[in-house]
PyMOL commands that place a pseudoatom at each C-alpha (Angstrom):
pseudoatom trace, name=CA, resn=MET, resi=1, chain=A, elem=C, hetatm=0, pos=[91.640, 70.539, 100.794]
pseudoatom trace, name=CA, resn=ASN, resi=2, chain=A, elem=C, hetatm=0, pos=[89.687, 72.085, 97.943]
pseudoatom trace, name=CA, resn=ALA, resi=3, chain=A, elem=C, hetatm=0, pos=[89.363, 75.867, 97.684]
pseudoatom trace, name=CA, resn=TYR, resi=4, chain=A, elem=C, hetatm=0, pos=[85.683, 75.982, 98.721]
pseudoatom trace, name=CA, resn=LEU, resi=5, chain=A, elem=C, hetatm=0, pos=[86.296, 73.988, 101.911]
pseudoatom trace, name=CA, resn=ASP, resi=6, chain=A, elem=C, hetatm=0, pos=[89.299, 76.176, 102.667]
pseudoatom trace, name=CA, resn=ASP, resi=7, chain=A, elem=C, hetatm=0, pos=[87.128, 79.297, 102.243]
pseudoatom trace, name=CA, resn=LEU, resi=8, chain=A, elem=C, hetatm=0, pos=[84.477, 77.838, 104.568]
pseudoatom trace, name=CA, resn=GLN, resi=9, chain=A, elem=C, hetatm=0, pos=[87.129, 77.167, 107.212]
pseudoatom trace, name=CA, resn=GLN, resi=10, chain=A, elem=C, hetatm=0, pos=[88.528, 80.692, 106.908]
pseudoatom trace, name=CA, resn=VAL, resi=11, chain=A, elem=C, hetatm=0, pos=[85.048, 82.172, 107.393]
pseudoatom trace, name=CA, resn=ARG, resi=12, chain=A, elem=C, hetatm=0, pos=[84.394, 79.859, 110.360]
pseudoatom trace, name=CA, resn=THR, resi=13, chain=A, elem=C, hetatm=0, pos=[87.685, 81.098, 111.860]
pseudoatom trace, name=CA, resn=LEU, resi=14, chain=A, elem=C, hetatm=0, pos=[86.496, 84.726, 111.498]
pseudoatom trace, name=CA, resn=ILE, resi=15, chain=A, elem=C, hetatm=0, pos=[83.269, 83.944, 113.316]
pseudoatom trace, name=CA, resn=GLN, resi=16, chain=A, elem=C, hetatm=0, pos=[85.204, 82.156, 116.054]
pseudoatom trace, name=CA, resn=LEU, resi=17, chain=A, elem=C, hetatm=0, pos=[87.379, 85.263, 116.450]
pseudoatom trace, name=CA, resn=TYR, resi=18, chain=A, elem=C, hetatm=0, pos=[84.184, 87.261, 117.018]
pseudoatom trace, name=CA, resn=ILE, resi=19, chain=A, elem=C, hetatm=0, pos=[82.955, 84.722, 119.605]
pseudoatom trace, name=CA, resn=ASP, resi=20, chain=A, elem=C, hetatm=0, pos=[86.325, 84.690, 121.377]
pseudoatom trace, name=CA, resn=GLY, resi=21, chain=A, elem=C, hetatm=0, pos=[86.589, 88.484, 121.311]
pseudoatom trace, name=CA, resn=ALA, resi=22, chain=A, elem=C, hetatm=0, pos=[83.004, 89.306, 122.281]
pseudoatom trace, name=CA, resn=ASN, resi=23, chain=A, elem=C, hetatm=0, pos=[83.788, 89.384, 125.990]
pseudoatom trace, name=CA, resn=GLY, resi=24, chain=A, elem=C, hetatm=0, pos=[86.433, 92.093, 125.784]
pseudoatom trace, name=CA, resn=ASP, resi=25, chain=A, elem=C, hetatm=0, pos=[89.244, 91.114, 123.414]
pseudoatom trace, name=CA, resn=GLY, resi=26, chain=A, elem=C, hetatm=0, pos=[89.424, 93.939, 120.884]
pseudoatom trace, name=CA, resn=ALA, resi=27, chain=A, elem=C, hetatm=0, pos=[92.479, 92.476, 119.140]
pseudoatom trace, name=CA, resn=LYS, resi=28, chain=A, elem=C, hetatm=0, pos=[90.492, 89.373, 118.119]
pseudoatom trace, name=CA, resn=LEU, resi=29, chain=A, elem=C, hetatm=0, pos=[87.586, 91.514, 116.939]
pseudoatom trace, name=CA, resn=ARG, resi=30, chain=A, elem=C, hetatm=0, pos=[89.914, 93.709, 114.858]
pseudoatom trace, name=CA, resn=GLU, resi=31, chain=A, elem=C, hetatm=0, pos=[91.381, 90.578, 113.307]
pseudoatom trace, name=CA, resn=ALA, resi=32, chain=A, elem=C, hetatm=0, pos=[87.889, 89.434, 112.271]
pseudoatom trace, name=CA, resn=PHE, resi=33, chain=A, elem=C, hetatm=0, pos=[86.224, 92.670, 111.113]
pseudoatom trace, name=CA, resn=HIS, resi=34, chain=A, elem=C, hetatm=0, pos=[87.219, 94.760, 108.124]
pseudoatom trace, name=CA, resn=PRO, resi=35, chain=A, elem=C, hetatm=0, pos=[88.072, 98.286, 109.356]
pseudoatom trace, name=CA, resn=SER, resi=36, chain=A, elem=C, hetatm=0, pos=[85.134, 99.681, 107.336]
pseudoatom trace, name=CA, resn=ALA, resi=37, chain=A, elem=C, hetatm=0, pos=[82.578, 97.200, 108.731]
pseudoatom trace, name=CA, resn=HIS, resi=38, chain=A, elem=C, hetatm=0, pos=[79.378, 98.333, 110.444]
pseudoatom trace, name=CA, resn=MET, resi=39, chain=A, elem=C, hetatm=0, pos=[77.114, 96.759, 113.037]
pseudoatom trace, name=CA, resn=PHE, resi=40, chain=A, elem=C, hetatm=0, pos=[73.351, 96.999, 112.523]
pseudoatom trace, name=CA, resn=GLY, resi=41, chain=A, elem=C, hetatm=0, pos=[70.711, 95.566, 114.786]
pseudoatom trace, name=CA, resn=HIS, resi=42, chain=A, elem=C, hetatm=0, pos=[68.299, 95.847, 117.662]
pseudoatom trace, name=CA, resn=ILE, resi=43, chain=A, elem=C, hetatm=0, pos=[68.642, 95.520, 121.391]
pseudoatom trace, name=CA, resn=GLY, resi=44, chain=A, elem=C, hetatm=0, pos=[65.076, 95.094, 122.468]
pseudoatom trace, name=CA, resn=ARG, resi=45, chain=A, elem=C, hetatm=0, pos=[63.160, 97.789, 120.617]
pseudoatom trace, name=CA, resn=VAL, resi=46, chain=A, elem=C, hetatm=0, pos=[66.176, 100.060, 120.213]
pseudoatom trace, name=CA, resn=ASP, resi=47, chain=A, elem=C, hetatm=0, pos=[67.763, 100.170, 116.747]
pseudoatom trace, name=CA, resn=ARG, resi=48, chain=A, elem=C, hetatm=0, pos=[71.560, 100.290, 116.807]
pseudoatom trace, name=CA, resn=THR, resi=49, chain=A, elem=C, hetatm=0, pos=[73.988, 101.066, 114.011]
pseudoatom trace, name=CA, resn=MET, resi=50, chain=A, elem=C, hetatm=0, pos=[77.631, 101.920, 114.442]
pseudoatom trace, name=CA, resn=PRO, resi=51, chain=A, elem=C, hetatm=0, pos=[81.028, 101.699, 112.786]
pseudoatom trace, name=CA, resn=ILE, resi=52, chain=A, elem=C, hetatm=0, pos=[82.880, 98.593, 113.876]
pseudoatom trace, name=CA, resn=GLU, resi=53, chain=A, elem=C, hetatm=0, pos=[85.551, 100.535, 115.766]
pseudoatom trace, name=CA, resn=LYS, resi=54, chain=A, elem=C, hetatm=0, pos=[82.874, 102.066, 118.010]
pseudoatom trace, name=CA, resn=PHE, resi=55, chain=A, elem=C, hetatm=0, pos=[81.516, 98.587, 118.744]
pseudoatom trace, name=CA, resn=ILE, resi=56, chain=A, elem=C, hetatm=0, pos=[84.992, 97.214, 119.466]
pseudoatom trace, name=CA, resn=SER, resi=57, chain=A, elem=C, hetatm=0, pos=[85.802, 100.164, 121.702]
pseudoatom trace, name=CA, resn=GLY, resi=58, chain=A, elem=C, hetatm=0, pos=[82.615, 99.516, 123.690]
pseudoatom trace, name=CA, resn=VAL, resi=59, chain=A, elem=C, hetatm=0, pos=[83.512, 95.850, 124.082]
pseudoatom trace, name=CA, resn=GLU, resi=60, chain=A, elem=C, hetatm=0, pos=[87.005, 96.752, 125.301]
pseudoatom trace, name=CA, resn=LYS, resi=61, chain=A, elem=C, hetatm=0, pos=[85.620, 99.248, 127.828]
pseudoatom trace, name=CA, resn=ASN, resi=62, chain=A, elem=C, hetatm=0, pos=[83.220, 96.621, 129.208]
pseudoatom trace, name=CA, resn=PRO, resi=63, chain=A, elem=C, hetatm=0, pos=[85.147, 93.341, 129.509]
pseudoatom trace, name=CA, resn=GLY, resi=64, chain=A, elem=C, hetatm=0, pos=[82.988, 90.579, 130.856]
pseudoatom trace, name=CA, resn=MET, resi=65, chain=A, elem=C, hetatm=0, pos=[79.825, 92.041, 129.330]
pseudoatom trace, name=CA, resn=CYS, resi=66, chain=A, elem=C, hetatm=0, pos=[78.798, 88.653, 128.000]
pseudoatom trace, name=CA, resn=GLY, resi=67, chain=A, elem=C, hetatm=0, pos=[76.481, 86.949, 130.425]
pseudoatom trace, name=CA, resn=PRO, resi=68, chain=A, elem=C, hetatm=0, pos=[77.653, 84.117, 132.661]
pseudoatom trace, name=CA, resn=ASN, resi=69, chain=A, elem=C, hetatm=0, pos=[75.885, 81.615, 130.417]
pseudoatom trace, name=CA, resn=TYR, resi=70, chain=A, elem=C, hetatm=0, pos=[77.046, 83.100, 127.106]
pseudoatom trace, name=CA, resn=SER, resi=71, chain=A, elem=C, hetatm=0, pos=[77.205, 80.603, 124.291]
pseudoatom trace, name=CA, resn=ALA, resi=72, chain=A, elem=C, hetatm=0, pos=[77.290, 80.827, 120.536]
pseudoatom trace, name=CA, resn=ILE, resi=73, chain=A, elem=C, hetatm=0, pos=[76.950, 78.348, 117.712]
pseudoatom trace, name=CA, resn=VAL, resi=74, chain=A, elem=C, hetatm=0, pos=[77.466, 78.795, 113.991]
pseudoatom trace, name=CA, resn=ARG, resi=75, chain=A, elem=C, hetatm=0, pos=[74.179, 77.758, 112.393]
pseudoatom trace, name=CA, resn=SER, resi=76, chain=A, elem=C, hetatm=0, pos=[75.282, 78.091, 108.773]
pseudoatom trace, name=CA, resn=ILE, resi=77, chain=A, elem=C, hetatm=0, pos=[77.826, 79.499, 106.378]
pseudoatom trace, name=CA, resn=ASP, resi=78, chain=A, elem=C, hetatm=0, pos=[77.040, 80.130, 102.726]
pseudoatom trace, name=CA, resn=ILE, resi=79, chain=A, elem=C, hetatm=0, pos=[79.616, 81.588, 100.356]
pseudoatom trace, name=CA, resn=VAL, resi=80, chain=A, elem=C, hetatm=0, pos=[79.728, 82.096, 96.615]
pseudoatom trace, name=CA, resn=GLY, resi=81, chain=A, elem=C, hetatm=0, pos=[82.895, 83.422, 95.066]
pseudoatom trace, name=CA, resn=ASP, resi=82, chain=A, elem=C, hetatm=0, pos=[84.182, 86.282, 97.198]
pseudoatom trace, name=CA, resn=ALA, resi=83, chain=A, elem=C, hetatm=0, pos=[81.057, 86.967, 99.272]
pseudoatom trace, name=CA, resn=GLY, resi=84, chain=A, elem=C, hetatm=0, pos=[78.857, 85.195, 101.752]
pseudoatom trace, name=CA, resn=VAL, resi=85, chain=A, elem=C, hetatm=0, pos=[76.974, 85.139, 105.006]
pseudoatom trace, name=CA, resn=ALA, resi=86, chain=A, elem=C, hetatm=0, pos=[77.471, 83.305, 108.285]
pseudoatom trace, name=CA, resn=VAL, resi=87, chain=A, elem=C, hetatm=0, pos=[74.572, 82.889, 110.711]
pseudoatom trace, name=CA, resn=LEU, resi=88, chain=A, elem=C, hetatm=0, pos=[75.457, 82.820, 114.410]
pseudoatom trace, name=CA, resn=VAL, resi=89, chain=A, elem=C, hetatm=0, pos=[73.064, 82.079, 117.269]
pseudoatom trace, name=CA, resn=GLU, resi=90, chain=A, elem=C, hetatm=0, pos=[74.075, 83.709, 120.565]
pseudoatom trace, name=CA, resn=THR, resi=91, chain=A, elem=C, hetatm=0, pos=[72.581, 83.137, 123.993]
pseudoatom trace, name=CA, resn=ASP, resi=92, chain=A, elem=C, hetatm=0, pos=[73.003, 85.483, 126.984]
pseudoatom trace, name=CA, resn=TYR, resi=93, chain=A, elem=C, hetatm=0, pos=[75.036, 88.162, 125.236]
pseudoatom trace, name=CA, resn=ILE, resi=94, chain=A, elem=C, hetatm=0, pos=[74.543, 91.287, 127.390]
pseudoatom trace, name=CA, resn=GLY, resi=95, chain=A, elem=C, hetatm=0, pos=[71.488, 89.520, 128.768]
pseudoatom trace, name=CA, resn=CYS, resi=96, chain=A, elem=C, hetatm=0, pos=[69.882, 88.996, 125.345]
pseudoatom trace, name=CA, resn=ASP, resi=97, chain=A, elem=C, hetatm=0, pos=[69.629, 86.253, 122.762]
pseudoatom trace, name=CA, resn=PHE, resi=98, chain=A, elem=C, hetatm=0, pos=[70.544, 87.091, 119.166]
pseudoatom trace, name=CA, resn=VAL, resi=99, chain=A, elem=C, hetatm=0, pos=[70.655, 85.595, 115.711]
pseudoatom trace, name=CA, resn=ASP, resi=100, chain=A, elem=C, hetatm=0, pos=[73.403, 87.422, 113.829]
pseudoatom trace, name=CA, resn=TRP, resi=101, chain=A, elem=C, hetatm=0, pos=[73.904, 87.508, 110.085]
pseudoatom trace, name=CA, resn=PHE, resi=102, chain=A, elem=C, hetatm=0, pos=[77.549, 88.282, 109.428]
pseudoatom trace, name=CA, resn=THR, resi=103, chain=A, elem=C, hetatm=0, pos=[78.226, 89.421, 105.874]
pseudoatom trace, name=CA, resn=VAL, resi=104, chain=A, elem=C, hetatm=0, pos=[81.671, 88.292, 104.792]
pseudoatom trace, name=CA, resn=ALA, resi=105, chain=A, elem=C, hetatm=0, pos=[83.817, 89.240, 101.821]
pseudoatom trace, name=CA, resn=ARG, resi=106, chain=A, elem=C, hetatm=0, pos=[87.203, 88.338, 100.462]
pseudoatom trace, name=CA, resn=VAL, resi=107, chain=A, elem=C, hetatm=0, pos=[89.125, 91.590, 100.062]
pseudoatom trace, name=CA, resn=ASP, resi=108, chain=A, elem=C, hetatm=0, pos=[92.615, 91.475, 98.541]
pseudoatom trace, name=CA, resn=GLY, resi=109, chain=A, elem=C, hetatm=0, pos=[92.731, 87.707, 99.063]
pseudoatom trace, name=CA, resn=ARG, resi=110, chain=A, elem=C, hetatm=0, pos=[91.688, 87.763, 102.740]
pseudoatom trace, name=CA, resn=TRP, resi=111, chain=A, elem=C, hetatm=0, pos=[88.286, 87.004, 104.263]
pseudoatom trace, name=CA, resn=TRP, resi=112, chain=A, elem=C, hetatm=0, pos=[86.756, 89.646, 106.550]
pseudoatom trace, name=CA, resn=ILE, resi=113, chain=A, elem=C, hetatm=0, pos=[83.484, 90.213, 108.347]
pseudoatom trace, name=CA, resn=VAL, resi=114, chain=A, elem=C, hetatm=0, pos=[82.241, 93.359, 106.597]
pseudoatom trace, name=CA, resn=GLY, resi=115, chain=A, elem=C, hetatm=0, pos=[78.884, 93.777, 108.316]
pseudoatom trace, name=CA, resn=ASN, resi=116, chain=A, elem=C, hetatm=0, pos=[76.523, 92.410, 110.915]
pseudoatom trace, name=CA, resn=THR, resi=117, chain=A, elem=C, hetatm=0, pos=[72.748, 92.509, 111.072]
for i in range(1, 117): cmd.bond("trace and resi %d" % i, "trace and resi %d" % (i + 1))
show_as sticks, trace
zoom trace
């Protein structure tokens, strides 16, 4: 497999870790997100920003918070060198629908999600 395709697969794996961890599995989320990552976004009209550990802690304290019809699909991944973005479409996550832009970076040879908008 060439290096670019390998990088794409590694990023797709990170996003899948987020999907798999979103309903309460903090270990999967910690495997996907760089410890310095931040979450930015809106829930309705409320702006939210928080360090990733605060987000993960909230997910762990509320297992099952994804809705009964939660689904997610990776719409695109675009990487150049050691940086990129993955776009994820989520349905029925805490009762809302989202389009997430996950910023990814290769740090010390390993891909991480470093931010979310």
